[in-house]
Every structure is written in C-alpha cells, then in structure tokens.
N, C-alpha and C positions, 0 to 999 in steps of 0.2 A: 505492499501499499504506499504510496505520493501523498501528501499534504507539499500545495507547494504557491505561492499565491499570485495570480495570474494579472490581475493592476495592484498595486503600491494607489492609495487614492484616496488616503487617512481620512475615509469617506467620518461626519459627526457618527452617525447611524445610517451605513449600510443593509437597507432592508431589501421587501419586496422581490426575492428576487422568481420571474420567469421568463422559463424553456420557451422560441417559440420554435418551434420541428419545421413549417414550413421554410422560418428566411435563412434558420443558426441559425440564429441571434440568442444570447442571454441580453434580458430587460432585467434591469434593477437600479433602487432609488435610494440617493440621502435625501430623509426626511427633511431638516429641520435647515437645507439649505435649500430644498426646493430642485431636485439634480436629479435627471432621469438620465441614467448609461443605461447604453447600448455594446453588449461586448463578444467578440467576435474570436469563439476562439481556434479559427481557422489561420487567420492571419494575426492574431493578436492584439488587433484594435480597438481600443474605447471611446465611441463617441460619447459629450454630455454632453446635454442639451438644459437648460433651463425650466422648471413648467412657471416663475414666479412666487411662487409661495408653495409654503412647508407639504407633501407628498406624503402619504402611506402606502400605496402601494398601487396597482395598475395592473389592467388585461389588455392584448391583444383582438385589437378587434376581425372580424370577419371580412370586412370589409374593407379593409388595411387601416392605421394607425393605432393611435392606448384611447383607451379609456382611464385614470384619474381618477381615483378619489383624496381628494385636498383638505386641505384647512378650511376651504370653501363648499367640499360638494361634491359633485363628481362632474366631470372635462372631457369633450375627446378631444385629445391631442397630434400634433403632427410633431413627431421628433425630429422632421429635421428640418424646418419652419422654425418650433416655438410655440405657434399657433395654437389658440387654447378656444375652445369655442364652454361655455357651462350647458350643463342638461340640468340638473335641479340641485338645490342644496337644502336636504333634510334636516337639516340642522341649525335655518340659521336664527330656531326661537336656544339655542343652544354655545351662544359664542366664546367659551371657553373653551369648547371643543375640539379634533380635529379627526380623522380617519387614519385610524394604525394598517392592519392586515386586512388581510382579503386573496380573494377565489375565487375562478370559474370554475360552476357544475359541469357535468357533463352534455348537456343540453347550450350551455352559453350564459348562462343567465352569470350575473357576477354579484359576489355577496361581498362584503366590506364592511370594518365595524368601527367604532370609534371607540377615544378618552380623551378623560381630560389633557389641554396639549401642558398645563405648564402647575405650578401648584400644591399647595396638599391635594395628596390623592381620594380622588371620590370612586366611587360605585355610580361613574354618572355614560357612561361606556352603552351604546347598542346598537344588534347589525343589522341590516338593513341586505337588500337585494334589490340588485338592476335588473329588469331585463330587458331583451331584445329592443323594446319596442321604447323603450325610457321609463316605466310606470317605475316606477321603485316603491318600497315595502319593504317597513320595520318589521323588525322578528323581537328579539329574547331585550329587553334592559338589563341594567342594573350592578353592568359589570366595571371591573376597576381598570385592566387592558385587557381593549382587546385584539384577541392572538391567534395564532396559529391554526387559522380556516384551513382546511384541505378538502377532502376526497375519495374515498376507498375506489379501485383501479373501476369496479361494477359500479359505482356513484349513488350506490344504496347505502353506503354512510359518512357521515359527514361529521368532523371534529373540528373542532374548537376548544379553545385556552383561554385562563387567565391567568396574564406574568406575572402582579399584584405580590406582594411577598406573605400576604398573608395569604392568598386564595392557592395560587400558582397547581391549578386541575388542570387537566386535559380532558372535555368531556367526549364520548359518540353522540351521533342520534340517528336513528333510522329516516332516511331523507328518501321522501317517495317523486321519482322523479319525471315525475307526469305532471305534476301542480308543482312539485316546487319549495317543496316545506318539508322541516325535517322534523321527528313528534320522538319520544320515547329518550328525550334526555339524559343519559345516565353517569359515572364518575370513568371515563376510560385508563386512567391512571392520577395520581397523587405520584408529584414529582419530590415532594419529602424527600423519594429514597435515595435521589441520587442529588451531584453537585449542583446541579444549577438551573432556575427557574426556567418555565419552559416559554418560549418566544416560539418564532416561524415552524410551522413545520412542514413536509412531507409526504406522500407514499409513493415507498415505489410497488413494482411488479406482483412481490409478493403479497401486497398486501401488509405491510409493514409501516407504523407511523419512525418519521426522525424526528425528534423532539429537537430543537436547538439549544442547550443546555448557556442560557445566557449567563457571564458572570461563575458560572463552573466549568470555563475549559472545554469542552468535551457535548456531543452531540450523543446520541440517544437514539437505537432503534427499538422501537415497543413490536410485537409479534397483536396481530387483531386481540387475541383474548387480551391482552393486558399486559401482558409477561418482560424483559427486557430480552433481551437478545445478546446485545450486543456495546458498548460504548466505546467512543471513538475520539481520543484526548488529543484536544484543539491546540495548535500554537496562540493561536488568541483568547483571551479569556470571556468574551464578548460577540462570542460567532449571534448571528440575529435569523438567520432563514435560509434554513437547506433547501437545492433547485436540483432535481436530474435532469439532465444538459446531456446534448455532443452529441455528435456521429449517429452512437449506438446507441445514446441514455445511459452508459454507462458512469459517466461520472461524475461526482456530486461537486457542486460549486453551492460557497459556503459563503454569506455578507459579515459582514461584522462593524462595528462599532470601535470609536478608533479616539472618545471621550470619555471622560469621568471614572479614568478605568483606576486601579486599585492600587493605592499612591506606596512608590517606586517598584509597580509589574511592568512598568514603560520599556526599559532595556530586554525582557525577558520577549515582547512582542511589540520588535517595532516598527511588523504590516500594523499594525492593529487598524482597523476600520480600511482595509483594502478586502477584495473577491476572491475566494481559495476555489480550488478544482484540484478533487481527491479523486486517486486515481485507484484503481486494482480493490477493489468492494470486493468485487466480485460479485453484484447483485445494479439493477437494472434496472430504471423509471419505467413513465409511457406519457406518453403525449399529452399536454396541456390541452382544454379547448376550450378557440378562440371566445370571444366575447359578440355575442349574437348580435349585437345593434351596430 
C-alpha cells in the first residue's frame, strides 16, 4: 500500500471529493476559501476556481457543469468561468448556517446537509434533498455537524453522521430509490471505539463504509453489519473525505484539513491540507451518479 500527496494545496478545509467517471476528474473543495478544485490524475494537474463564498460540497451535473451547496444555498456552477446561478436558499432564515457535506443517490438526487458556520456548536443543521427539477425538500433536523452522506452500491441504504464530539455517530437508513425517502434510521457505528470523529465517508463495491477519522490520523473501513474491518493510518491528523476514483476505481483519494492542528504536530504533517491518494488497498469503488438537474 502506498499513500502519497498528489496536490500539496495546504487547504484550510479540503473536503467534498467527488470522482466523475465520465471525464476522469476528481472534484473537491476548500470550504472556507470557497475554492473548487479539479484534479486530473492522468496529468497530475489541478485547476482551481473560486465560488465566491464558502462551499461545502458539490455534484457533477448530467447536463454539464456542477451544482454547489454553499453558504447561501444551492447554485449551478461553471468551473471554467466561475459563473454561478442561484437555484434556491432553503436556509435564508438561518443566516448563521452553511452547507457542509453531500452526495447524490443512484437516481441523481443531490442530498446535502447544513451546520452552524461559527460560534458555539448548536444542533442547527438539517438535511435537504435537491431533485432534478430543482425542487428542494427538507428532511432531518437537529444535527450539529451534518456529515458522512453516502449510499450503498444498490442505492437502498443511506448513511450519514454527526461529527460533533458529543455525538460522533454514523447512522444507516433504508432508502426508497423510487420516492427518494429514507426510513428506519438506526445507529450503524459508534465512533468512540476508534481514534477519530466521523467526517466524510464513502462506500466501496463490497458495500463497506470508509470513514475519515478526523483528528485521529486514520481511515476506518466498516463492514455493512457495522464491524471494523481495517484501519488505515494516515500521514495527516485531520483527513476529511475519502472517494474512490482513477481509471480502475481502485485509488482512494482523501482530502484533509490544514488548519487548527494539534500543538507541535505540524512537523509530522507538512502536507496537511493536501489531497492524498492511496494505492494498493485491494478494494475498488463504484461510479457516482451525476446530479439529474
């Protein structure tokens, strides 16, 4: 197994990695600086475009371009020009919130969750589903830090988490692929048994959930029945979002945080905030569905 930094970006909060199989590109963001990155593993190049405000997550559109979940709601986005077109702001009445984590389901609906942007933590976050016709529907409320959104290979299980230190739990829900509604929410994994809190997550082709253990220097692979399968030690304290990609879907890309590191740890992680790639895991992912809108 080999772990190496492919983009030494020193991002404040690198997040939201999405692999687009059609174009062979990895999209990811730096949340507070509002930057949208495009990494091409074939050439090793990384292009960056400003979204003009904090951006939590994104999805690639079937019609081309991106959809962003930002401080001010959902927007269409052209990564070549930086042009942004507002769709809706479901939290105009919650000015202290911003979007954080998200993912598309197998039918191309875009799920994303919010959190309080600054100040003392509060359970002010909520999940939303953006349909292909741009209809936006709220779902679960009362979350500190919405995170870990991803789906099983068959699309019938939805996962999400709360990264708050007093919660640090991953949940699983049954997911109706026809009407796009979760049900039967239950605890999938209590992360107090591992070093890191649950940040972003992805699921591999075997149905195992990969958790970024932020603050714990590790990734954790969890089986569909909630058991720890393996732990991958990382050269960074605060990994944030794993995402399988590459030509064979066997490279695990990992974004990371480059700020607010533990005192004295900076010399151990000079590339914190960068984009990392892990080769040789013996596991592969599956293609992510583009947003239907």
